[in-house]
VOVO-17322 format. One record per residue (C-alpha): residue number from 1; residue in one letter; x, y, z. Coordinates in nm, 4 decimals, always signed. Layout:
residues N
   k r        x        y        z
 NUM A        X        Y        Z
...
end
This chain:
residues 279
   k r        x        y        z
   1 X  -1.2243  +0.6892  +0.3884
   2 X  -1.4976  +0.7424  +0.1716
   3 X  -1.8559  +0.6388  +0.2190
   4 X  -1.8317  +0.4924  -0.1405
   5 X  -1.5312  +0.2387  -0.0128
   6 X  -1.7454  +0.1533  +0.3207
   7 X  -2.0299  +0.0331  +0.1407
   8 X  -1.8734  -0.1695  -0.0728
   9 X  -1.6387  -0.2981  +0.2386
  10 X  -1.9644  -0.4040  +0.3661
  11 X  -2.0925  -0.5719  +0.0822
  12 X  -1.7978  -0.7876  +0.0104
  13 X  -1.7623  -0.8767  +0.4034
  14 X  -2.1323  -1.0039  +0.3592
  15 X  -1.9399  -1.2619  +0.0091
  16 X  -1.6802  -1.3578  +0.1923
  17 X  -1.8246  -1.4803  +0.5931
  18 X  -2.0902  -1.6561  +0.3152
  19 X  -1.7826  -1.8484  +0.2127
  20 X  -1.6840  -1.9528  +0.5574
  21 X  -1.9086  -2.3180  +0.4700
  22 X  -1.7388  -2.3773  +0.1803
  23 X  -1.4230  -2.5876  +0.1554
  24 X  -1.0823  -2.3742  +0.2085
  25 X  -0.9729  -2.1532  -0.1067
  26 X  -0.6801  -2.2543  -0.2775
  27 X  -0.4830  -1.9920  -0.1291
  28 X  -0.5460  -2.1307  +0.2410
  29 X  -0.4714  -2.4425  +0.1849
  30 X  -0.1257  -2.3763  +0.0407
  31 X  -0.0640  -2.1749  +0.2928
  32 X  -0.1653  -2.4388  +0.5663
  33 X  +0.0386  -2.7123  +0.3686
  34 X  +0.3364  -2.5415  +0.3964
  35 X  +0.2739  -2.3591  +0.7018
  36 X  +0.4053  -2.0456  +0.5162
  37 X  +0.2771  -1.7540  +0.3659
  38 X  +0.4482  -1.5910  +0.1136
  39 X  +0.4019  -1.2002  +0.0483
  40 X  +0.5099  -0.9479  -0.2192
  41 X  +0.6539  -0.6479  -0.0678
  42 X  +0.7373  -0.3286  -0.2138
  43 X  +1.0905  -0.2067  -0.0896
  44 X  +1.1032  +0.1381  -0.2272
  45 X  +1.2541  +0.3314  +0.0646
  46 X  +1.1260  +0.4261  +0.4143
  47 X  +0.9098  +0.4144  +0.5745
  48 X  +0.7593  +0.0983  +0.3889
  49 X  +1.0365  -0.1352  +0.3213
  50 X  +1.4297  -0.1380  +0.2579
  51 X  +1.7053  -0.3892  +0.2363
  52 X  +1.9270  -0.4172  +0.5224
  53 X  +2.2900  -0.3803  +0.3633
  54 X  +2.4618  -0.5762  +0.6153
  55 X  +2.2111  -0.8608  +0.6181
  56 X  +1.9922  -0.8988  +0.3176
  57 X  +1.7069  -0.8868  +0.5063
  58 X  +1.3621  -0.6995  +0.4183
  59 X  +1.2739  -0.4157  +0.6728
  60 X  +1.0177  -0.1466  +0.7022
  61 X  +0.6551  -0.1141  +0.7172
  62 X  +0.5121  -0.3602  +0.5150
  63 X  +0.7479  -0.6000  +0.6293
  64 X  +0.6033  -0.5627  +0.9626
  65 X  +0.2657  -0.5925  +0.8233
  66 X  +0.3556  -0.9222  +0.6856
  67 X  +0.5357  -1.0837  +1.0024
  68 X  +0.2248  -0.9932  +1.2140
  69 X  +0.0053  -1.1513  +0.9241
  70 X  +0.2286  -1.4452  +0.9982
  71 X  +0.2221  -1.4670  +1.3168
  72 X  -0.1680  -1.3957  +1.3576
  73 X  -0.1658  -1.7100  +1.0904
  74 X  +0.0732  -1.9446  +1.3010
  75 X  +0.2962  -2.0301  +0.9751
  76 X  +0.6240  -1.8640  +0.8867
  77 X  +0.6801  -1.5916  +0.6634
  78 X  +0.8357  -1.5399  +0.3043
  79 X  +0.8684  -1.1967  +0.2315
  80 X  +0.9187  -1.1259  -0.1265
  81 X  +1.0364  -0.8149  -0.3425
  82 X  +0.8506  -0.6743  -0.6201
  83 X  +0.7888  -0.3510  -0.8126
  84 X  +0.4985  -0.1812  -0.9367
  85 X  +0.5023  -0.2964  -1.2462
  86 X  +0.5172  -0.7098  -1.1381
  87 X  +0.3641  -0.7238  -0.8204
  88 X  +0.0051  -0.7955  -0.9866
  89 X  +0.1337  -1.0849  -1.2021
  90 X  +0.3299  -1.1951  -0.8780
  91 X  +0.0078  -1.2074  -0.7434
  92 X  -0.1734  -1.3814  -1.0576
  93 X  +0.1020  -1.6309  -1.1282
  94 X  +0.1556  -1.7890  -0.7535
  95 X  +0.4660  -1.6290  -0.7284
  96 X  +0.3113  -1.4816  -0.3551
  97 X  +0.0477  -1.5197  -0.1972
  98 X  -0.0847  -1.2033  -0.1064
  99 X  +0.0237  -0.8595  -0.1584
 100 X  +0.1132  -0.5589  +0.0897
 101 X  +0.3161  -0.3577  -0.1816
 102 X  +0.1827  +0.0142  -0.1284
 103 X  -0.1439  -0.0523  -0.3925
 104 X  -0.3970  +0.1280  -0.3132
 105 X  -0.7733  -0.0018  -0.3925
 106 X  -0.9197  +0.1594  -0.7477
 107 X  -1.1864  +0.0013  -0.9258
 108 X  -0.9945  -0.1189  -1.2030
 109 X  -0.7773  -0.3180  -0.9390
 110 X  -1.0718  -0.4451  -0.8010
 111 X  -1.1447  -0.6052  -1.1586
 112 X  -0.8691  -0.8100  -1.1892
 113 X  -0.7697  -0.9275  -0.8063
 114 X  -0.9768  -0.9269  -0.4527
 115 X  -0.9090  -0.7816  -0.1449
 116 X  -0.9299  -0.7659  +0.1939
 117 X  -1.2195  -0.5402  +0.2643
 118 X  -1.1034  -0.3367  +0.5825
 119 X  -0.8241  -0.1211  +0.4669
 120 X  -0.5193  -0.0919  +0.7064
 121 X  -0.4276  +0.2395  +0.6178
 122 X  -0.4845  +0.5435  +0.3883
 123 X  -0.2323  +0.7035  +0.1510
 124 X  -0.2068  +0.9931  -0.1364
 125 X  +0.0049  +1.1109  -0.3315
 126 X  +0.2677  +1.3638  -0.3004
 127 X  +0.4973  +1.5634  -0.5773
 128 X  +0.8601  +1.6401  -0.5111
 129 X  +1.0256  +1.9324  -0.7017
 130 X  +1.2900  +2.1308  -0.7157
 131 X  +1.3135  +2.4211  -0.4933
 132 X  +1.2025  +2.7302  -0.6817
 133 X  +1.0447  +2.5342  -0.9780
 134 X  +0.7134  +2.7538  -0.9441
 135 X  +0.4986  +2.4990  -0.8391
 136 X  +0.2635  +2.5494  -0.5874
 137 X  -0.0192  +2.3188  -0.6622
 138 X  -0.1410  +2.0489  -0.8629
 139 X  -0.3049  +2.2579  -1.1284
 140 X  +0.0397  +2.3756  -1.1959
 141 X  +0.1698  +2.0487  -1.3444
 142 X  -0.0408  +2.0997  -1.6833
 143 X  +0.1519  +2.0050  -1.9969
 144 X  +0.4757  +1.9526  -1.7799
 145 X  +0.6362  +1.6326  -1.7326
 146 X  +0.5693  +1.4508  -1.4418
 147 X  +0.7896  +1.0985  -1.3625
 148 X  +0.5836  +0.7919  -1.1650
 149 X  +0.5894  +0.4473  -1.1060
 150 X  +0.4529  +0.2281  -1.3787
 151 X  +0.0990  +0.1045  -1.2369
 152 X  +0.0793  +0.3896  -1.0706
 153 X  -0.2632  +0.4786  -0.9584
 154 X  -0.1506  +0.9048  -0.9746
 155 X  -0.1311  +0.7872  -1.3422
 156 X  -0.5115  +0.8731  -1.4116
 157 X  -0.5563  +1.1732  -1.2321
 158 X  -0.2405  +1.3228  -1.3139
 159 X  -0.3270  +1.3262  -1.6725
 160 X  -0.7097  +1.4138  -1.6638
 161 X  -0.8070  +1.5938  -1.3481
 162 X  -0.4068  +1.8144  -1.4425
 163 X  -0.3352  +1.7537  -1.7851
 164 X  -0.0171  +1.6614  -1.6658
 165 X  +0.2455  +1.4871  -1.9287
 166 X  +0.3374  +1.1316  -1.7660
 167 X  +0.6619  +0.9882  -1.7474
 168 X  +0.6216  +0.6281  -1.6212
 169 X  +0.9219  +0.4170  -1.4735
 170 X  +0.9788  +0.0680  -1.3847
 171 X  +1.0298  +0.1412  -1.0224
 172 X  +1.0364  +0.4539  -0.7773
 173 X  +1.4172  +0.4846  -0.7684
 174 X  +1.4203  +0.5383  -1.1532
 175 X  +1.1610  +0.7948  -1.1651
 176 X  +1.3413  +0.9938  -0.8747
 177 X  +1.6885  +1.0164  -1.1128
 178 X  +1.5223  +1.1628  -1.3566
 179 X  +1.4023  +1.4141  -1.1427
 180 X  +1.7602  +1.4508  -1.0254
 181 X  +1.8233  +1.5224  -1.4142
 182 X  +1.5881  +1.7302  -1.4612
 183 X  +1.4291  +1.4904  -1.6755
 184 X  +1.0650  +1.5480  -1.5351
 185 X  +0.9426  +1.8924  -1.3153
 186 X  +0.8151  +1.6357  -1.0288
 187 X  +0.7983  +1.2849  -0.8844
 188 X  +0.4564  +1.1906  -0.7700
 189 X  +0.5000  +0.8727  -0.5616
 190 X  +0.3630  +0.8446  -0.1650
 191 X  +0.3225  +1.1394  +0.0492
 192 X  +0.5189  +0.9407  +0.3258
 193 X  +0.8232  +0.7701  +0.1305
 194 X  +0.8550  +1.1536  -0.0388
 195 X  +0.7985  +1.3080  +0.3496
 196 X  +1.0655  +1.0811  +0.4606
 197 X  +1.3543  +1.2046  +0.1385
 198 X  +1.3349  +1.5423  +0.2462
 199 X  +1.4934  +1.4457  +0.5622
 200 X  +1.8105  +1.3319  +0.4026
 201 X  +2.0647  +1.5905  +0.3224
 202 X  +2.0830  +1.4952  -0.0555
 203 X  +1.7480  +1.5764  -0.0711
 204 X  +1.8152  +1.9477  +0.0678
 205 X  +1.7496  +2.1374  -0.2193
 206 X  +1.3667  +1.9968  -0.2965
 207 X  +1.0282  +2.0177  -0.1363
 208 X  +0.7023  +1.9674  -0.1499
 209 X  +0.4699  +2.2543  -0.2294
 210 X  +0.1437  +2.1056  -0.2540
 211 X  -0.0005  +2.0920  +0.0416
 212 X  -0.2948  +1.8718  +0.0013
 213 X  -0.2441  +1.4633  -0.1274
 214 X  -0.3397  +1.3738  -0.4576
 215 X  -0.6065  +1.1176  -0.4121
 216 X  -0.5858  +0.9459  -0.0605
 217 X  -0.7389  +0.6158  -0.1225
 218 X  -0.7239  +0.2999  +0.1336
 219 X  -0.4456  +0.0456  +0.1123
 220 X  -0.5760  -0.2999  +0.1272
 221 X  -0.4258  -0.6228  +0.1241
 222 X  -0.4834  -0.7884  -0.2249
 223 X  -0.5053  -1.1565  -0.3138
 224 X  -0.5850  -1.3621  -0.6272
 225 X  -0.9648  -1.3355  -0.7735
 226 X  -1.1864  -1.5488  -0.5618
 227 X  -0.9953  -1.6453  -0.2676
 228 X  -1.2991  -1.5496  -0.0225
 229 X  -1.1315  -1.7791  +0.2738
 230 X  -0.8236  -1.6210  +0.2796
 231 X  -1.0046  -1.2882  +0.2510
 232 X  -1.2220  -1.3752  +0.5509
 233 X  -0.9481  -1.4733  +0.7774
 234 X  -0.6632  -1.1767  +0.6891
 235 X  -1.0059  -0.9497  +0.7052
 236 X  -1.0460  -1.0414  +1.1253
 237 X  -0.7076  -0.9825  +1.1839
 238 X  -0.7281  -0.6171  +1.0177
 239 X  -1.0195  -0.5340  +1.2126
 240 X  -0.8140  -0.6294  +1.5342
 241 X  -0.5534  -0.4416  +1.4216
 242 X  -0.7637  -0.1481  +1.4509
 243 X  -0.9403  -0.2171  +1.7415
 244 X  -0.6401  -0.3168  +1.9309
 245 X  -0.4593  +0.0292  +1.8069
 246 X  -0.1352  -0.2106  +1.6991
 247 X  -0.1782  -0.0252  +1.3637
 248 X  -0.0903  +0.3003  +1.4777
 249 X  +0.1642  +0.2024  +1.7267
 250 X  +0.3386  +0.0190  +1.4344
 251 X  +0.2776  +0.3731  +1.2016
 252 X  +0.4844  +0.5415  +1.5048
 253 X  +0.7287  +0.3192  +1.5312
 254 X  +0.8281  +0.2960  +1.1677
 255 X  +0.7862  +0.6408  +1.0724
 256 X  +0.4706  +0.5775  +0.9103
 257 X  +0.2375  +0.8693  +1.0498
 258 X  -0.0900  +0.7414  +1.1417
 259 X  -0.3631  +0.9195  +0.8960
 260 X  -0.6800  +1.0117  +1.0149
 261 X  -0.8654  +0.7425  +0.8435
 262 X  -0.6711  +0.5058  +1.0614
 263 X  -0.7583  +0.6756  +1.3802
 264 X  -1.1112  +0.6632  +1.2636
 265 X  -1.1654  +0.3139  +1.2149
 266 X  -0.9392  +0.2479  +1.5614
 267 X  -1.1853  +0.4498  +1.7096
 268 X  -1.4706  +0.2620  +1.4666
 269 X  -1.3549  -0.1089  +1.6097
 270 X  -1.1900  -0.0029  +1.9541
 271 X  -1.5170  -0.1117  +2.1874
 272 X  -1.5797  -0.4491  +1.9600
 273 X  -1.5169  -0.8426  +2.0404
 274 X  -1.1808  -0.9221  +1.8895
 275 X  -1.1821  -1.1028  +1.6074
 276 X  -0.8963  -1.2993  +1.5160
 277 X  -0.7300  -1.6072  +1.7905
 278 X  -0.3817  -1.5148  +1.8798
 279 X  -0.1751  -1.8331  +1.8212
end
């Protein structure tokens, strides 16, 4: 976890804790009035999220995070499937109360939304390519077509640092379909999903040759701009998750291998006084 983010975290914490003296913000009031929290989740594949074909239920890492949040808030849960291009709009338009949608922290995103200061994980990007492609490092993507999702935080470094030619798609599935159809030399998406794909037979002809992830970044919960009360409430819950080690256990249970940054946060908070009161 970068020291830059850590400094920003404490600044944001100081601001939102001061908000506790004011009247509850609109999001927290709405959650309490409806006795329900609506969470936008990205169901782009395991381990993050999928739809059970038999029941239609949402399942996966993002959904389990949402369930535990609702439990800690003592309210019911509604998960709403969002895509990378529309997740910000869903939050801004009030279609959901918050986002747990594979949306890592960036300065650009923080200009239009607020976020829970304490991250719940750290995730980077991985490049999935055909075996024998000749790609072995990020620099090998220079001048080559690379498939990504619209709104991905990987677009900027791929273009500016490595000179890739970006082909952005509405969904991850469309991006991967283009890769299989030779529309691009690589598909770059969050590392856990790409590595999970390699365990499936249909992806046996593909590999992740670059050993390092692209811009590992803090995974945070996003809320509407100015919603400081819900920020503070959720931050207490996330910090308590780190204290107890629950996030590490969840990652292991759902196939989301805990990052070193997550283990470091557990060590940081493990001796803290519990911050969130369980129902």
